[in-house]
C-alpha positions in Angstrom: 15.6 -15.7 37.0 15.7 -12.0 37.8 18.2 -9.6 36.3 21.1 -9.0 38.9 20.6 -5.2 38.4 16.9 -5.5 39.5 18.0 -7.3 42.7 20.6 -4.7 43.4 18.1 -1.9 42.9 15.5 -3.6 45.1 18.1 -3.9 47.9 19.3 -0.3 47.4 15.7 0.9 47.6 15.2 -0.9 50.9 18.4 0.5 52.3 17.4 4.0 51.2 13.9 3.7 52.7 15.3 2.4 56.0 17.7 5.3 56.1 14.9 7.8 55.4 12.7 6.3 58.1 15.6 6.4 60.6 16.2 10.1 59.9 12.5 10.9 60.1 12.3 9.1 63.5 15.4 11.0 64.7 13.9 14.3 63.7 10.6 13.5 65.4 12.3 12.5 68.6 14.6 15.6 68.6 11.5 17.9 68.0 9.7 16.3 70.9 12.7 16.6 73.2 13.1 20.3 72.3 9.3 21.0 72.8 9.6 19.4 76.3 12.5 21.8 77.1 10.5 24.8 75.8 7.6 24.2 78.2 9.5 26.3 80.7 9.7 29.2 78.3 8.7 32.6 79.7 7.0 35.1 77.3 8.6 38.5 77.3 6.3 39.9 74.7 6.5 40.4 70.9 7.0 36.6 70.4 10.2 36.6 72.4 10.6 33.8 75.0 13.4 33.1 77.4 14.2 29.5 78.5 16.4 28.5 81.4 19.2 26.1 80.4 18.9 26.7 76.7 22.2 26.3 74.9 21.7 28.7 71.9 19.1 31.2 70.7 16.9 30.2 67.7 13.7 30.9 65.9 11.1 28.1 65.8 7.8 28.1 63.9 6.4 28.5 60.4 3.1 30.3 60.7 3.7 32.1 64.1 7.5 32.0 64.6 8.9 32.7 68.0 12.3 33.7 69.1 13.8 31.6 72.0 16.7 33.0 74.0 18.7 31.5 76.9 17.7 33.2 80.1 21.3 33.9 81.2 22.1 36.4 78.3 23.6 39.7 79.1 21.7 42.7 77.9 24.4 43.7 75.4 24.4 40.2 73.9 20.6 40.0 73.9 20.3 43.1 71.7 22.6 41.8 69.0 21.1 38.4 69.1 17.6 39.8 68.8 18.7 41.8 65.7 20.1 38.6 64.2 17.1 36.5 64.9 14.7 39.2 63.6 16.7 39.3 60.4 16.0 35.6 60.0 12.2 36.3 60.4 12.3 39.2 57.9 14.0 36.9 55.3 11.6 34.1 55.9 
């Protein structure tokens, strides 16, 4: 007969693996949904893109990061947001 602790660890390992697989699937689906939304992005130069209907500005990408902004930003907001997002890029 197997040690009860071995059974517990085997079950715990399966639960952990199922959770990790679920989170990986959720991340993949979220990324695909976001990329579909970014197909409507308009390049404004210098790796800055505007997207209609975007909820919040963000930076996306590792090798060639791009700044994505909602298309309905006011110019004053846009300047501050670009400073903020460029700070993210400088700091890696």
